[in-house]
C-alpha atoms as one frame of an Amber mdcrd trajectory, in Angstrom:
protein
  21.101 -16.745 -23.047  21.150 -16.191 -19.278  19.260 -18.773 -17.250  17.304
 -17.422 -14.255  18.315 -18.546 -10.795  15.753 -20.624  -8.965  16.188 -19.176
  -5.467  13.217 -16.804  -5.452   9.747 -18.239  -4.770   7.089 -17.831  -7.466
   4.675 -14.942  -6.966   1.931 -17.398  -5.980   3.990 -18.495  -2.956   5.005
 -15.051  -1.736   3.623 -14.150   1.669   2.452 -10.689   2.666   5.214 -10.676
   5.320   7.797 -11.009   2.514   6.682  -7.757   0.878   4.957  -5.522   3.446
   6.394  -2.353   4.938   6.891  -2.763   8.675   7.319   0.908   9.557   3.800
   2.349   9.451   2.905   5.968  10.145  -0.594   6.519  11.585  -2.699   9.657
  11.861  -5.131  10.367  14.668  -8.840  10.452  13.734  -9.173  13.983  15.155
  -6.306  15.372  13.035  -7.340  17.822  10.350  -7.420  16.999   6.661  -4.673
  19.589   6.237  -2.468  17.795   8.772  -3.004  14.543   6.882  -2.014  16.170
   3.588   1.093  17.697   5.153   2.160  14.381   6.692   1.569  12.517   3.415
   3.758  15.045   1.633   6.502  14.867   4.246   6.771  11.072   4.144   5.861
  10.818   0.447   2.887   8.454   0.689  -0.572   8.472  -0.863  -2.445   7.141
   2.166  -2.328   6.814   5.933  -4.062   4.427   8.284  -6.280   6.333  10.705
  -6.080   5.466  14.407  -3.343   3.421  16.025  -1.731   0.000  15.627  -4.262
  -1.377  18.109  -7.264   0.073  16.294  -7.273   1.083  12.631 -10.568   2.940
  12.149 -10.123   4.045   8.542  -7.719   4.811   5.738  -7.308   8.351   4.454
  -6.002   8.642   0.907  -4.918  11.518  -1.266  -8.081  10.860  -3.311 -10.236
  11.138  -0.167  -8.704  14.540   0.502  -9.112  15.633  -3.099 -12.733  14.552
  -3.612 -14.168  14.881  -0.108 -12.436  18.116   0.883 -10.939  20.098  -2.002
 -13.557  19.353  -4.684 -16.369  20.214  -2.266 -14.745  23.482  -1.209 -14.461
  22.405   2.423 -11.960  23.963   4.795  -9.121  21.411   5.273  -8.224  22.951
   8.628 -11.765  22.510   9.948 -12.563  18.973   8.822 -11.193  15.937  10.633
  -9.586  12.928   9.031 -12.278  10.661  10.503 -14.915  12.580   8.505 -13.264
  11.852   5.159 -11.467   8.543   5.710 -12.451   5.489   3.675 -14.283   2.677
   5.442 -14.694  -0.196   6.074 -11.077  -1.051   6.736 -10.086  -4.009   4.591
  -6.982  -5.856   5.733  -4.803  -8.905   5.306  -2.575 -11.020   7.558   1.204
 -11.477   7.408   0.853 -15.173   6.518  -1.640 -14.555   3.667  -0.326 -15.047
   0.163   0.316 -11.922  -1.844  -2.117 -13.333  -4.415  -4.892 -13.457  -1.780
  -4.134  -9.861  -0.748  -4.175  -8.783  -4.392  -7.566 -10.467  -4.811  -8.914
  -8.334  -1.939  -7.417  -5.197  -3.486  -8.810  -5.897  -6.952 -12.267  -6.894
  -5.729 -12.554  -3.712  -3.656 -10.696  -1.220  -5.870  -8.076  -0.385  -3.217
  -4.318  -0.012  -3.537  -3.294  -0.474   0.075  -4.094  -2.786   2.966  -3.104
  -2.666   6.610  -1.561  -5.950   7.708  -3.109  -7.141  10.970  -1.888  -9.945
  13.192  -4.282 -12.450  14.751  -5.057 -10.067  17.631  -6.021  -7.297  15.194
  -2.899  -5.192  15.748  -1.431  -3.497  12.679   2.024  -4.930  12.048   2.554
  -3.688   8.509   1.236  -1.987   5.394   0.940  -3.595   1.971   0.728  -1.491
  -1.185   0.535  -2.263  -4.876   3.766  -0.306  -5.263   5.528  -2.552  -2.718
   4.293  -5.673  -4.507   5.319  -4.348  -7.926   8.734  -3.281  -6.675   9.338
  -6.653  -5.033   8.325  -8.582  -8.120  10.404  -6.391 -10.401  13.533  -6.563
  -8.257  13.280 -10.178  -7.092  11.809 -12.061 -10.019  14.784 -13.534 -11.862
  12.743 -14.588 -14.894  11.346 -11.064 -15.216  14.851  -9.602 -14.878  16.121
 -11.864 -17.663  13.182 -10.905 -19.890  13.727  -7.193 -19.263  17.445  -7.555
 -19.915  16.670  -9.314 -23.199  14.309  -6.519 -24.197  16.869  -3.844 -23.374
  19.700  -5.622 -25.182  17.535  -6.264 -28.226  16.411  -2.680 -28.676  17.985
   0.684 -29.270  16.347   2.461 -26.317  17.305   6.079 -25.864
């Protein structure tokens, strides 16, 4: 049996800064819903913060575009992102634990949070996918368990 290494901190001790994406693409509030959809497709994301690093005024998601534009038969070239973006903006800080950020996500049914520093400037973006990926790749105990499952089965 392979013993897990003990160099990775437990999930409860992970900080948002350990997991967050630091390269964040913003969309202007006046941009059209179509422009938001195009940008999301180009950079392969499901949401964009609306505004700028100094002032995040909303989050526009693929679901916002689907339900607030497409499902209502609205013209995506004529409606602005600020009209369909989700609010209020929930956020976390780089020094928060990932567990605390997850609590915010779960309590508010969101999958993404902008990461704001103490001055309110966006310095990152935290997603459930980033957290999952980090835990899967960096959790030695989980890796050992998965390896055991794969070795013990005839997966095809």
